[in-house]
mmJSON file of the N, C-alpha and C atoms, coordinates in Angstrom:
{"data_MODEL":{"atom_site":{
"group_PDB":["ATOM","ATOM","ATOM","ATOM","ATOM","ATOM","ATOM","ATOM","ATOM","ATOM","ATOM","ATOM","ATOM","ATOM","ATOM","ATOM","ATOM","ATOM","ATOM","ATOM","ATOM","ATOM","ATOM","ATOM","ATOM","ATOM","ATOM","ATOM","ATOM","ATOM","ATOM","ATOM","ATOM","ATOM","ATOM","ATOM","ATOM","ATOM","ATOM","ATOM","ATOM","ATOM","ATOM","ATOM","ATOM","ATOM","ATOM","ATOM","ATOM","ATOM","ATOM","ATOM","ATOM","ATOM","ATOM","ATOM","ATOM","ATOM","ATOM","ATOM","ATOM","ATOM","ATOM","ATOM","ATOM","ATOM","ATOM","ATOM","ATOM","ATOM","ATOM","ATOM","ATOM","ATOM","ATOM","ATOM","ATOM","ATOM","ATOM","ATOM","ATOM","ATOM","ATOM","ATOM","ATOM","ATOM","ATOM","ATOM","ATOM","ATOM","ATOM","ATOM","ATOM","ATOM","ATOM","ATOM","ATOM","ATOM","ATOM","ATOM","ATOM","ATOM","ATOM","ATOM","ATOM","ATOM","ATOM","ATOM","ATOM","ATOM","ATOM","ATOM","ATOM","ATOM","ATOM","ATOM","ATOM","ATOM","ATOM","ATOM","ATOM","ATOM","ATOM","ATOM","ATOM","ATOM","ATOM","ATOM","ATOM","ATOM","ATOM","ATOM","ATOM","ATOM","ATOM","ATOM","ATOM","ATOM","ATOM","ATOM","ATOM","ATOM","ATOM","ATOM","ATOM","ATOM","ATOM","ATOM","ATOM","ATOM","ATOM","ATOM","ATOM","ATOM","ATOM","ATOM","ATOM","ATOM","ATOM","ATOM","ATOM","ATOM","ATOM","ATOM","ATOM","ATOM","ATOM","ATOM","ATOM","ATOM","ATOM","ATOM","ATOM","ATOM","ATOM","ATOM","ATOM","ATOM","ATOM","ATOM","ATOM","ATOM","ATOM","ATOM","ATOM","ATOM","ATOM","ATOM","ATOM","ATOM","ATOM","ATOM","ATOM","ATOM","ATOM","ATOM","ATOM","ATOM","ATOM","ATOM","ATOM","ATOM","ATOM","ATOM","ATOM","ATOM","ATOM","ATOM","ATOM","ATOM","ATOM","ATOM","ATOM","ATOM","ATOM","ATOM","ATOM","ATOM","ATOM","ATOM","ATOM","ATOM","ATOM","ATOM","ATOM","ATOM","ATOM","ATOM","ATOM","ATOM","ATOM","ATOM","ATOM","ATOM","ATOM","ATOM","ATOM","ATOM","ATOM","ATOM","ATOM","ATOM","ATOM"],
"id":[1,2,3,4,5,6,7,8,9,10,11,12,13,14,15,16,17,18,19,20,21,22,23,24,25,26,27,28,29,30,31,32,33,34,35,36,37,38,39,40,41,42,43,44,45,46,47,48,49,50,51,52,53,54,55,56,57,58,59,60,61,62,63,64,65,66,67,68,69,70,71,72,73,74,75,76,77,78,79,80,81,82,83,84,85,86,87,88,89,90,91,92,93,94,95,96,97,98,99,100,101,102,103,104,105,106,107,108,109,110,111,112,113,114,115,116,117,118,119,120,121,122,123,124,125,126,127,128,129,130,131,132,133,134,135,136,137,138,139,140,141,142,143,144,145,146,147,148,149,150,151,152,153,154,155,156,157,158,159,160,161,162,163,164,165,166,167,168,169,170,171,172,173,174,175,176,177,178,179,180,181,182,183,184,185,186,187,188,189,190,191,192,193,194,195,196,197,198,199,200,201,202,203,204,205,206,207,208,209,210,211,212,213,214,215,216,217,218,219,220,221,222,223,224,225,226,227,228,229,230,231,232,233,234,235,236,237,238,239,240,241,242,243],
"type_symbol":["N","C","C","N","C","C","N","C","C","N","C","C","N","C","C","N","C","C","N","C","C","N","C","C","N","C","C","N","C","C","N","C","C","N","C","C","N","C","C","N","C","C","N","C","C","N","C","C","N","C","C","N","C","C","N","C","C","N","C","C","N","C","C","N","C","C","N","C","C","N","C","C","N","C","C","N","C","C","N","C","C","N","C","C","N","C","C","N","C","C","N","C","C","N","C","C","N","C","C","N","C","C","N","C","C","N","C","C","N","C","C","N","C","C","N","C","C","N","C","C","N","C","C","N","C","C","N","C","C","N","C","C","N","C","C","N","C","C","N","C","C","N","C","C","N","C","C","N","C","C","N","C","C","N","C","C","N","C","C","N","C","C","N","C","C","N","C","C","N","C","C","N","C","C","N","C","C","N","C","C","N","C","C","N","C","C","N","C","C","N","C","C","N","C","C","N","C","C","N","C","C","N","C","C","N","C","C","N","C","C","N","C","C","N","C","C","N","C","C","N","C","C","N","C","C","N","C","C","N","C","C","N","C","C","N","C","C","N","C","C","N","C","C"],
"label_atom_id":["N","CA","C","N","CA","C","N","CA","C","N","CA","C","N","CA","C","N","CA","C","N","CA","C","N","CA","C","N","CA","C","N","CA","C","N","CA","C","N","CA","C","N","CA","C","N","CA","C","N","CA","C","N","CA","C","N","CA","C","N","CA","C","N","CA","C","N","CA","C","N","CA","C","N","CA","C","N","CA","C","N","CA","C","N","CA","C","N","CA","C","N","CA","C","N","CA","C","N","CA","C","N","CA","C","N","CA","C","N","CA","C","N","CA","C","N","CA","C","N","CA","C","N","CA","C","N","CA","C","N","CA","C","N","CA","C","N","CA","C","N","CA","C","N","CA","C","N","CA","C","N","CA","C","N","CA","C","N","CA","C","N","CA","C","N","CA","C","N","CA","C","N","CA","C","N","CA","C","N","CA","C","N","CA","C","N","CA","C","N","CA","C","N","CA","C","N","CA","C","N","CA","C","N","CA","C","N","CA","C","N","CA","C","N","CA","C","N","CA","C","N","CA","C","N","CA","C","N","CA","C","N","CA","C","N","CA","C","N","CA","C","N","CA","C","N","CA","C","N","CA","C","N","CA","C","N","CA","C","N","CA","C","N","CA","C","N","CA","C","N","CA","C","N","CA","C","N","CA","C","N","CA","C"],
"label_alt_id":[null,null,null,null,null,null,null,null,null,null,null,null,null,null,null,null,null,null,null,null,null,null,null,null,null,null,null,null,null,null,null,null,null,null,null,null,null,null,null,null,null,null,null,null,null,null,null,null,null,null,null,null,null,null,null,null,null,null,null,null,null,null,null,null,null,null,null,null,null,null,null,null,null,null,null,null,null,null,null,null,null,null,null,null,null,null,null,null,null,null,null,null,null,null,null,null,null,null,null,null,null,null,null,null,null,null,null,null,null,null,null,null,null,null,null,null,null,null,null,null,null,null,null,null,null,null,null,null,null,null,null,null,null,null,null,null,null,null,null,null,null,null,null,null,null,null,null,null,null,null,null,null,null,null,null,null,null,null,null,null,null,null,null,null,null,null,null,null,null,null,null,null,null,null,null,null,null,null,null,null,null,null,null,null,null,null,null,null,null,null,null,null,null,null,null,null,null,null,null,null,null,null,null,null,null,null,null,null,null,null,null,null,null,null,null,null,null,null,null,null,null,null,null,null,null,null,null,null,null,null,null,null,null,null,null,null,null,null,null,null,null,null,null],
"label_comp_id":["MET","MET","MET","PRO","PRO","PRO","SER","SER","SER","PHE","PHE","PHE","PRO","PRO","PRO","ASN","ASN","ASN","LEU","LEU","LEU","LEU","LEU","LEU","ARG","ARG","ARG","LYS","LYS","LYS","LEU","LEU","LEU","PRO","PRO","PRO","LEU","LEU","LEU","HIS","HIS","HIS","ASP","ASP","ASP","MET","MET","MET","ARG","ARG","ARG","THR","THR","THR","LEU","LEU","LEU","LEU","LEU","LEU","ARG","ARG","ARG","PHE","PHE","PHE","ALA","ALA","ALA","LEU","LEU","LEU","ARG","ARG","ARG","ARG","ARG","ARG","LEU","LEU","LEU","GLU","GLU","GLU","GLU","GLU","GLU","GLU","GLU","GLU","ARG","ARG","ARG","LEU","LEU","LEU","PRO","PRO","PRO","GLU","GLU","GLU","VAL","VAL","VAL","ALA","ALA","ALA","GLY","GLY","GLY","SER","SER","SER","LEU","LEU","LEU","THR","THR","THR","PHE","PHE","PHE","THR","THR","THR","THR","THR","THR","VAL","VAL","VAL","LEU","LEU","LEU","ALA","ALA","ALA","LEU","LEU","LEU","VAL","VAL","VAL","PRO","PRO","PRO","VAL","VAL","VAL","LEU","LEU","LEU","THR","THR","THR","VAL","VAL","VAL","VAL","VAL","VAL","LEU","LEU","LEU","ALA","ALA","ALA","VAL","VAL","VAL","PHE","PHE","PHE","THR","THR","THR","ALA","ALA","ALA","PHE","PHE","PHE","PRO","PRO","PRO","ILE","ILE","ILE","PHE","PHE","PHE","ASN","ASN","ASN","THR","THR","THR","PHE","PHE","PHE","ARG","ARG","ARG","ALA","ALA","ALA","THR","THR","THR","LEU","LEU","LEU","GLU","GLU","GLU","GLU","GLU","GLU","TYR","TYR","TYR","PHE","PHE","PHE","LEU","LEU","LEU","GLN","GLN","GLN","THR","THR","THR","LEU","LEU","LEU","MET","MET","MET","PRO","PRO","PRO"],
"label_asym_id":["A","A","A","A","A","A","A","A","A","A","A","A","A","A","A","A","A","A","A","A","A","A","A","A","A","A","A","A","A","A","A","A","A","A","A","A","A","A","A","A","A","A","A","A","A","A","A","A","A","A","A","A","A","A","A","A","A","A","A","A","A","A","A","A","A","A","A","A","A","A","A","A","A","A","A","A","A","A","A","A","A","A","A","A","A","A","A","A","A","A","A","A","A","A","A","A","A","A","A","A","A","A","A","A","A","A","A","A","A","A","A","A","A","A","A","A","A","A","A","A","A","A","A","A","A","A","A","A","A","A","A","A","A","A","A","A","A","A","A","A","A","A","A","A","A","A","A","A","A","A","A","A","A","A","A","A","A","A","A","A","A","A","A","A","A","A","A","A","A","A","A","A","A","A","A","A","A","A","A","A","A","A","A","A","A","A","A","A","A","A","A","A","A","A","A","A","A","A","A","A","A","A","A","A","A","A","A","A","A","A","A","A","A","A","A","A","A","A","A","A","A","A","A","A","A","A","A","A","A","A","A","A","A","A","A","A","A","A","A","A","A","A","A"],
"label_entity_id":["1","1","1","1","1","1","1","1","1","1","1","1","1","1","1","1","1","1","1","1","1","1","1","1","1","1","1","1","1","1","1","1","1","1","1","1","1","1","1","1","1","1","1","1","1","1","1","1","1","1","1","1","1","1","1","1","1","1","1","1","1","1","1","1","1","1","1","1","1","1","1","1","1","1","1","1","1","1","1","1","1","1","1","1","1","1","1","1","1","1","1","1","1","1","1","1","1","1","1","1","1","1","1","1","1","1","1","1","1","1","1","1","1","1","1","1","1","1","1","1","1","1","1","1","1","1","1","1","1","1","1","1","1","1","1","1","1","1","1","1","1","1","1","1","1","1","1","1","1","1","1","1","1","1","1","1","1","1","1","1","1","1","1","1","1","1","1","1","1","1","1","1","1","1","1","1","1","1","1","1","1","1","1","1","1","1","1","1","1","1","1","1","1","1","1","1","1","1","1","1","1","1","1","1","1","1","1","1","1","1","1","1","1","1","1","1","1","1","1","1","1","1","1","1","1","1","1","1","1","1","1","1","1","1","1","1","1","1","1","1","1","1","1"],
"label_seq_id":[1,1,1,2,2,2,3,3,3,4,4,4,5,5,5,6,6,6,7,7,7,8,8,8,9,9,9,10,10,10,11,11,11,12,12,12,13,13,13,14,14,14,15,15,15,16,16,16,17,17,17,18,18,18,19,19,19,20,20,20,21,21,21,22,22,22,23,23,23,24,24,24,25,25,25,26,26,26,27,27,27,28,28,28,29,29,29,30,30,30,31,31,31,32,32,32,33,33,33,34,34,34,35,35,35,36,36,36,37,37,37,38,38,38,39,39,39,40,40,40,41,41,41,42,42,42,43,43,43,44,44,44,45,45,45,46,46,46,47,47,47,48,48,48,49,49,49,50,50,50,51,51,51,52,52,52,53,53,53,54,54,54,55,55,55,56,56,56,57,57,57,58,58,58,59,59,59,60,60,60,61,61,61,62,62,62,63,63,63,64,64,64,65,65,65,66,66,66,67,67,67,68,68,68,69,69,69,70,70,70,71,71,71,72,72,72,73,73,73,74,74,74,75,75,75,76,76,76,77,77,77,78,78,78,79,79,79,80,80,80,81,81,81],
"pdbx_PDB_ins_code":[null,null,null,null,null,null,null,null,null,null,null,null,null,null,null,null,null,null,null,null,null,null,null,null,null,null,null,null,null,null,null,null,null,null,null,null,null,null,null,null,null,null,null,null,null,null,null,null,null,null,null,null,null,null,null,null,null,null,null,null,null,null,null,null,null,null,null,null,null,null,null,null,null,null,null,null,null,null,null,null,null,null,null,null,null,null,null,null,null,null,null,null,null,null,null,null,null,null,null,null,null,null,null,null,null,null,null,null,null,null,null,null,null,null,null,null,null,null,null,null,null,null,null,null,null,null,null,null,null,null,null,null,null,null,null,null,null,null,null,null,null,null,null,null,null,null,null,null,null,null,null,null,null,null,null,null,null,null,null,null,null,null,null,null,null,null,null,null,null,null,null,null,null,null,null,null,null,null,null,null,null,null,null,null,null,null,null,null,null,null,null,null,null,null,null,null,null,null,null,null,null,null,null,null,null,null,null,null,null,null,null,null,null,null,null,null,null,null,null,null,null,null,null,null,null,null,null,null,null,null,null,null,null,null,null,null,null,null,null,null,null,null,null],
"Cartn_x":[104.814,105.75,105.494,106.513,106.319,106.063,105.26,104.95,106.102,106.097,107.175,107.28,106.166,106.308,106.891,106.547,107.123,108.62,109.056,110.496,111.223,110.615,111.247,111.342,110.344,110.39,111.51,111.841,112.877,114.285,114.399,115.712,116.346,117.628,118.312,118.38,118.506,118.516,119.641,120.814,121.943,121.613,121.017,120.654,119.56,118.638,117.575,118.171,119.113,119.776,120.553,121.245,121.99,121.05,119.915,118.933,118.382,118.107,117.592,118.627,119.882,120.939,121.089,121.025,121.128,119.976,118.753,117.586,117.706,118.145,118.294,119.393,120.491,121.585,121.128,120.393,119.889,118.879,118.083,117.11,117.826,118.912,119.681,120.431,121.018,121.788,120.91,119.738,118.851,117.955,118.059,117.253,115.764,115.318,113.951,112.893,112.994,111.957,111.865,113.009,112.983,112.368,112.715,112.172,110.666,110.217,108.782,108.034,108.607,107.981,107.91,108.961,108.975,107.929,107.816,106.824,105.405,105.167,103.851,103.518,104.464,104.254,103.975,104.734,104.534,103.169,102.756,101.446,100.32,100.419,99.383,99.337,100.501,100.532,99.944,100.112,99.586,98.071,97.518,96.07,95.286,95.853,95.139,94.767,95.688,95.275,94.273,94.416,93.468,92.069,91.945,90.633,90.071,90.926,90.475,89.892,90.554,90.056,88.744,88.666,87.434,86.277,86.487,85.417,85.051,86.009,85.711,84.846,85.126,84.309,82.897,82.792,81.472,80.64,81.267,80.504,80.16,80.912,80.668,79.439,79.133,78.009,76.902,75.69,74.59,74.162,74.504,74.105,74.781,75.891,76.643,76.262,75.212,74.865,74.604,73.839,73.543,74.801,75.606,76.847,77.792,77.874,78.739,78.28,76.984,76.46,76.757,76.594,76.903,78.388,79.217,80.668,81.097,80.526,80.857,80.426,79.251,78.775,79.703,80.136,81.059,82.37,82.929,84.173,84.004,82.898,82.665,82.554,81.919,81.762,83.044,83.831,85.016,86.29,86.423,87.673,87.672,86.516,86.447,86.388,87.078,87.055,85.725],
"Cartn_y":[33.761,33.864,35.177,36.028,37.313,37.128,38.029,37.944,38.525,38.194,38.626,40.152,40.907,42.373,42.957,42.373,42.874,42.63,41.497,41.223,42.219,42.575,43.524,44.909,45.297,46.623,46.714,45.596,45.605,45.502,45.182,45.066,46.439,46.559,47.83,48.094,49.359,49.752,49.065,48.935,48.28,46.823,46.122,44.721,44.595,45.54,45.531,45.703,46.616,46.849,45.606,44.955,43.742,42.624,42.493,41.48,41.736,42.99,43.339,43.043,43.401,43.097,41.594,40.833,39.38,38.818,39.286,38.792,39.13,40.335,40.725,39.927,39.676,38.89,37.459,36.866,35.506,35.461,36.514,36.591,36.542,37.257,37.257,35.943,35.39,34.15,32.977,32.895,31.758,31.994,33.165,33.508,33.3,33.858,33.642,34.032,35.168,35.489,34.462,33.955,32.955,31.649,31.252,30.016,30.147,31.297,31.515,31.507,32.121,32.115,30.713,29.944,28.57,27.72,27.887,27.137,27.508,28.779,29.217,28.626,28.671,28.126,26.627,25.893,24.455,24.144,24.932,24.716,24.938,25.993,26.258,25.14,24.661,23.545,22.265,22.072,20.869,20.941,22.13,22.267,21.822,21.942,21.581,20.098,19.17,17.762,17.451,18.101,17.865,18.299,19.464,19.926,19.009,18.477,17.545,16.283,15.741,14.537,14.832,15.972,16.336,16.468,17.128,17.259,15.911,15.025,13.686,12.903,13.033,12.361,12.948,14.267,14.9,14.431,14.204,13.765,12.282,11.497,10.064,9.734,10.573,10.309,11.323,10.869,11.79,12.663,12.266,13.046,14.43,14.554,15.809,16.702,16.375,17.138,18.61,18.913,20.334,21.064,20.401,21.04,21.264,20.275,20.398,21.541,21.655,22.736,24.098,24.203,25.455,25.781,24.775,24.971,25.378,24.74,25.102,26.535,26.917,28.287,29.3,28.968,29.848,30.009,28.886,28.955,29.747,29.567,30.309,31.814,32.19,33.615,34.255,33.532,34.155,33.995,32.905,32.649,33.049,33.092,33.456,34.968,35.508,36.975,37.465],
"Cartn_z":[99.438,98.326,97.59,97.436,96.764,95.268,94.736,93.308,92.493,91.205,90.315,90.212,90.037,89.986,91.264,92.414,93.665,93.726,93.202,93.178,92.281,91.138,90.235,90.851,91.642,92.281,93.31,93.929,94.967,94.389,93.089,92.462,92.289,92.606,92.341,90.834,90.465,89.064,88.294,88.897,88.231,87.923,88.881,88.658,87.607,87.594,86.598,85.197,85.061,83.779,83.343,84.279,83.978,83.531,84.202,83.833,82.428,82.115,80.791,79.704,79.949,78.978,78.764,79.861,79.762,78.927,79.178,78.441,76.959,76.637,75.235,74.54,75.256,74.67,74.396,75.333,75.128,73.988,73.858,72.773,71.432,71.303,70.056,69.853,70.922,70.81,70.383,70.923,70.648,69.438,68.805,67.623,67.903,69.012,69.468,68.447,67.76,66.766,65.638,65.175,64.111,64.59,65.811,66.368,66.579,67.071,67.279,65.948,64.926,63.607,63.022,63.199,62.706,63.418,64.724,65.48,65.064,64.818,64.363,63.003,62.082,60.745,60.803,61.596,61.74,62.341,63.317,63.944,62.952,62.153,61.155,60.128,59.696,58.747,59.346,60.64,61.288,61.455,61.49,61.675,60.447,59.273,58.04,58.017,58.272,58.3,59.408,60.537,61.639,61.22,60.605,60.148,59.068,58.221,57.183,57.807,58.8,59.476,60.194,60.851,61.561,60.578,59.461,58.476,57.862,57.696,57.182,58.163,59.436,60.454,60.458,60.314,60.294,59.104,57.979,56.812,56.886,57.659,57.755,58.603,59.568,60.47,60.241,59.94,59.631,60.817,62.02,63.186,63.186,62.493,62.46,61.272,60.527,59.325,59.609,60.643,60.93,61.379,62.196,62.645,61.468,60.567,59.392,58.503,58.301,57.464,58.09,59.375,60.073,59.978,60.143,60.066,58.658,57.65,56.266,55.961,56.438,56.219,56.905,58.109,58.833,58.062,57.576,56.82,55.529,54.868,53.624,53.883,54.974,55.283,55.764,56.526,57.13,56.319,55.56,54.858,53.406,52.782,51.364,51.227,50.222,50.037,49.502],
"occupancy":[1.0,1.0,1.0,1.0,1.0,1.0,1.0,1.0,1.0,1.0,1.0,1.0,1.0,1.0,1.0,1.0,1.0,1.0,1.0,1.0,1.0,1.0,1.0,1.0,1.0,1.0,1.0,1.0,1.0,1.0,1.0,1.0,1.0,1.0,1.0,1.0,1.0,1.0,1.0,1.0,1.0,1.0,1.0,1.0,1.0,1.0,1.0,1.0,1.0,1.0,1.0,1.0,1.0,1.0,1.0,1.0,1.0,1.0,1.0,1.0,1.0,1.0,1.0,1.0,1.0,1.0,1.0,1.0,1.0,1.0,1.0,1.0,1.0,1.0,1.0,1.0,1.0,1.0,1.0,1.0,1.0,1.0,1.0,1.0,1.0,1.0,1.0,1.0,1.0,1.0,1.0,1.0,1.0,1.0,1.0,1.0,1.0,1.0,1.0,1.0,1.0,1.0,1.0,1.0,1.0,1.0,1.0,1.0,1.0,1.0,1.0,1.0,1.0,1.0,1.0,1.0,1.0,1.0,1.0,1.0,1.0,1.0,1.0,1.0,1.0,1.0,1.0,1.0,1.0,1.0,1.0,1.0,1.0,1.0,1.0,1.0,1.0,1.0,1.0,1.0,1.0,1.0,1.0,1.0,1.0,1.0,1.0,1.0,1.0,1.0,1.0,1.0,1.0,1.0,1.0,1.0,1.0,1.0,1.0,1.0,1.0,1.0,1.0,1.0,1.0,1.0,1.0,1.0,1.0,1.0,1.0,1.0,1.0,1.0,1.0,1.0,1.0,1.0,1.0,1.0,1.0,1.0,1.0,1.0,1.0,1.0,1.0,1.0,1.0,1.0,1.0,1.0,1.0,1.0,1.0,1.0,1.0,1.0,1.0,1.0,1.0,1.0,1.0,1.0,1.0,1.0,1.0,1.0,1.0,1.0,1.0,1.0,1.0,1.0,1.0,1.0,1.0,1.0,1.0,1.0,1.0,1.0,1.0,1.0,1.0,1.0,1.0,1.0,1.0,1.0,1.0,1.0,1.0,1.0,1.0,1.0,1.0,1.0,1.0,1.0,1.0,1.0,1.0],
"B_iso_or_equiv":[0.0,0.0,0.0,0.0,0.0,0.0,0.0,0.0,0.0,0.0,0.0,0.0,0.0,0.0,0.0,0.0,0.0,0.0,0.0,0.0,0.0,0.0,0.0,0.0,0.0,0.0,0.0,0.0,0.0,0.0,0.0,0.0,0.0,0.0,0.0,0.0,0.0,0.0,0.0,0.0,0.0,0.0,0.0,0.0,0.0,0.0,0.0,0.0,0.0,0.0,0.0,0.0,0.0,0.0,0.0,0.0,0.0,0.0,0.0,0.0,0.0,0.0,0.0,0.0,0.0,0.0,0.0,0.0,0.0,0.0,0.0,0.0,0.0,0.0,0.0,0.0,0.0,0.0,0.0,0.0,0.0,0.0,0.0,0.0,0.0,0.0,0.0,0.0,0.0,0.0,0.0,0.0,0.0,0.0,0.0,0.0,0.0,0.0,0.0,0.0,0.0,0.0,0.0,0.0,0.0,0.0,0.0,0.0,0.0,0.0,0.0,0.0,0.0,0.0,0.0,0.0,0.0,0.0,0.0,0.0,0.0,0.0,0.0,0.0,0.0,0.0,0.0,0.0,0.0,0.0,0.0,0.0,0.0,0.0,0.0,0.0,0.0,0.0,0.0,0.0,0.0,0.0,0.0,0.0,0.0,0.0,0.0,0.0,0.0,0.0,0.0,0.0,0.0,0.0,0.0,0.0,0.0,0.0,0.0,0.0,0.0,0.0,0.0,0.0,0.0,0.0,0.0,0.0,0.0,0.0,0.0,0.0,0.0,0.0,0.0,0.0,0.0,0.0,0.0,0.0,0.0,0.0,0.0,0.0,0.0,0.0,0.0,0.0,0.0,0.0,0.0,0.0,0.0,0.0,0.0,0.0,0.0,0.0,0.0,0.0,0.0,0.0,0.0,0.0,0.0,0.0,0.0,0.0,0.0,0.0,0.0,0.0,0.0,0.0,0.0,0.0,0.0,0.0,0.0,0.0,0.0,0.0,0.0,0.0,0.0,0.0,0.0,0.0,0.0,0.0,0.0,0.0,0.0,0.0,0.0,0.0,0.0,0.0,0.0,0.0,0.0,0.0,0.0],
"pdbx_formal_charge":[null,null,null,null,null,null,null,null,null,null,null,null,null,null,null,null,null,null,null,null,null,null,null,null,null,null,null,null,null,null,null,null,null,null,null,null,null,null,null,null,null,null,null,null,null,null,null,null,null,null,null,null,null,null,null,null,null,null,null,null,null,null,null,null,null,null,null,null,null,null,null,null,null,null,null,null,null,null,null,null,null,null,null,null,null,null,null,null,null,null,null,null,null,null,null,null,null,null,null,null,null,null,null,null,null,null,null,null,null,null,null,null,null,null,null,null,null,null,null,null,null,null,null,null,null,null,null,null,null,null,null,null,null,null,null,null,null,null,null,null,null,null,null,null,null,null,null,null,null,null,null,null,null,null,null,null,null,null,null,null,null,null,null,null,null,null,null,null,null,null,null,null,null,null,null,null,null,null,null,null,null,null,null,null,null,null,null,null,null,null,null,null,null,null,null,null,null,null,null,null,null,null,null,null,null,null,null,null,null,null,null,null,null,null,null,null,null,null,null,null,null,null,null,null,null,null,null,null,null,null,null,null,null,null,null,null,null,null,null,null,null,null,null],
"auth_seq_id":[1,1,1,2,2,2,3,3,3,4,4,4,5,5,5,6,6,6,7,7,7,8,8,8,9,9,9,10,10,10,11,11,11,12,12,12,13,13,13,14,14,14,15,15,15,16,16,16,17,17,17,18,18,18,19,19,19,20,20,20,21,21,21,22,22,22,23,23,23,24,24,24,25,25,25,26,26,26,27,27,27,28,28,28,29,29,29,30,30,30,31,31,31,32,32,32,33,33,33,34,34,34,35,35,35,36,36,36,37,37,37,38,38,38,39,39,39,40,40,40,41,41,41,42,42,42,43,43,43,44,44,44,45,45,45,46,46,46,47,47,47,48,48,48,49,49,49,50,50,50,51,51,51,52,52,52,53,53,53,54,54,54,55,55,55,56,56,56,57,57,57,58,58,58,59,59,59,60,60,60,61,61,61,62,62,62,63,63,63,64,64,64,65,65,65,66,66,66,67,67,67,68,68,68,69,69,69,70,70,70,71,71,71,72,72,72,73,73,73,74,74,74,75,75,75,76,76,76,77,77,77,78,78,78,79,79,79,80,80,80,81,81,81],
"auth_comp_id":["MET","MET","MET","PRO","PRO","PRO","SER","SER","SER","PHE","PHE","PHE","PRO","PRO","PRO","ASN","ASN","ASN","LEU","LEU","LEU","LEU","LEU","LEU","ARG","ARG","ARG","LYS","LYS","LYS","LEU","LEU","LEU","PRO","PRO","PRO","LEU","LEU","LEU","HIS","HIS","HIS","ASP","ASP","ASP","MET","MET","MET","ARG","ARG","ARG","THR","THR","THR","LEU","LEU","LEU","LEU","LEU","LEU","ARG","ARG","ARG","PHE","PHE","PHE","ALA","ALA","ALA","LEU","LEU","LEU","ARG","ARG","ARG","ARG","ARG","ARG","LEU","LEU","LEU","GLU","GLU","GLU","GLU","GLU","GLU","GLU","GLU","GLU","ARG","ARG","ARG","LEU","LEU","LEU","PRO","PRO","PRO","GLU","GLU","GLU","VAL","VAL","VAL","ALA","ALA","ALA","GLY","GLY","GLY","SER","SER","SER","LEU","LEU","LEU","THR","THR","THR","PHE","PHE","PHE","THR","THR","THR","THR","THR","THR","VAL","VAL","VAL","LEU","LEU","LEU","ALA","ALA","ALA","LEU","LEU","LEU","VAL","VAL","VAL","PRO","PRO","PRO","VAL","VAL","VAL","LEU","LEU","LEU","THR","THR","THR","VAL","VAL","VAL","VAL","VAL","VAL","LEU","LEU","LEU","ALA","ALA","ALA","VAL","VAL","VAL","PHE","PHE","PHE","THR","THR","THR","ALA","ALA","ALA","PHE","PHE","PHE","PRO","PRO","PRO","ILE","ILE","ILE","PHE","PHE","PHE","ASN","ASN","ASN","THR","THR","THR","PHE","PHE","PHE","ARG","ARG","ARG","ALA","ALA","ALA","THR","THR","THR","LEU","LEU","LEU","GLU","GLU","GLU","GLU","GLU","GLU","TYR","TYR","TYR","PHE","PHE","PHE","LEU","LEU","LEU","GLN","GLN","GLN","THR","THR","THR","LEU","LEU","LEU","MET","MET","MET","PRO","PRO","PRO"],
"auth_asym_id":["A","A","A","A","A","A","A","A","A","A","A","A","A","A","A","A","A","A","A","A","A","A","A","A","A","A","A","A","A","A","A","A","A","A","A","A","A","A","A","A","A","A","A","A","A","A","A","A","A","A","A","A","A","A","A","A","A","A","A","A","A","A","A","A","A","A","A","A","A","A","A","A","A","A","A","A","A","A","A","A","A","A","A","A","A","A","A","A","A","A","A","A","A","A","A","A","A","A","A","A","A","A","A","A","A","A","A","A","A","A","A","A","A","A","A","A","A","A","A","A","A","A","A","A","A","A","A","A","A","A","A","A","A","A","A","A","A","A","A","A","A","A","A","A","A","A","A","A","A","A","A","A","A","A","A","A","A","A","A","A","A","A","A","A","A","A","A","A","A","A","A","A","A","A","A","A","A","A","A","A","A","A","A","A","A","A","A","A","A","A","A","A","A","A","A","A","A","A","A","A","A","A","A","A","A","A","A","A","A","A","A","A","A","A","A","A","A","A","A","A","A","A","A","A","A","A","A","A","A","A","A","A","A","A","A","A","A","A","A","A","A","A","A"],
"auth_atom_id":["N","CA","C","N","CA","C","N","CA","C","N","CA","C","N","CA","C","N","CA","C","N","CA","C","N","CA","C","N","CA","C","N","CA","C","N","CA","C","N","CA","C","N","CA","C","N","CA","C","N","CA","C","N","CA","C","N","CA","C","N","CA","C","N","CA","C","N","CA","C","N","CA","C","N","CA","C","N","CA","C","N","CA","C","N","CA","C","N","CA","C","N","CA","C","N","CA","C","N","CA","C","N","CA","C","N","CA","C","N","CA","C","N","CA","C","N","CA","C","N","CA","C","N","CA","C","N","CA","C","N","CA","C","N","CA","C","N","CA","C","N","CA","C","N","CA","C","N","CA","C","N","CA","C","N","CA","C","N","CA","C","N","CA","C","N","CA","C","N","CA","C","N","CA","C","N","CA","C","N","CA","C","N","CA","C","N","CA","C","N","CA","C","N","CA","C","N","CA","C","N","CA","C","N","CA","C","N","CA","C","N","CA","C","N","CA","C","N","CA","C","N","CA","C","N","CA","C","N","CA","C","N","CA","C","N","CA","C","N","CA","C","N","CA","C","N","CA","C","N","CA","C","N","CA","C","N","CA","C","N","CA","C","N","CA","C","N","CA","C","N","CA","C","N","CA","C","N","CA","C","N","CA","C"],
"pdbx_PDB_model_num":[1,1,1,1,1,1,1,1,1,1,1,1,1,1,1,1,1,1,1,1,1,1,1,1,1,1,1,1,1,1,1,1,1,1,1,1,1,1,1,1,1,1,1,1,1,1,1,1,1,1,1,1,1,1,1,1,1,1,1,1,1,1,1,1,1,1,1,1,1,1,1,1,1,1,1,1,1,1,1,1,1,1,1,1,1,1,1,1,1,1,1,1,1,1,1,1,1,1,1,1,1,1,1,1,1,1,1,1,1,1,1,1,1,1,1,1,1,1,1,1,1,1,1,1,1,1,1,1,1,1,1,1,1,1,1,1,1,1,1,1,1,1,1,1,1,1,1,1,1,1,1,1,1,1,1,1,1,1,1,1,1,1,1,1,1,1,1,1,1,1,1,1,1,1,1,1,1,1,1,1,1,1,1,1,1,1,1,1,1,1,1,1,1,1,1,1,1,1,1,1,1,1,1,1,1,1,1,1,1,1,1,1,1,1,1,1,1,1,1,1,1,1,1,1,1,1,1,1,1,1,1,1,1,1,1,1,1,1,1,1,1,1,1]
}}}
């Protein structure tokens, strides 16, 4: 099975230009940058509750005390100005 770059090299210039125009038109029609930004924002918002639950589990069990302390120190060093 030929690889994708090899297929692109064999495409005539006219077909390559047509493919590029089609991709750009679809990018504008589907509002890809807005959708990607929305997905990124939603993912970041979803991470906050997950981290809260993980930290709650770490504090509930004493076996995780050293890991929790290391994690808190890391967050304080990297996230605080």
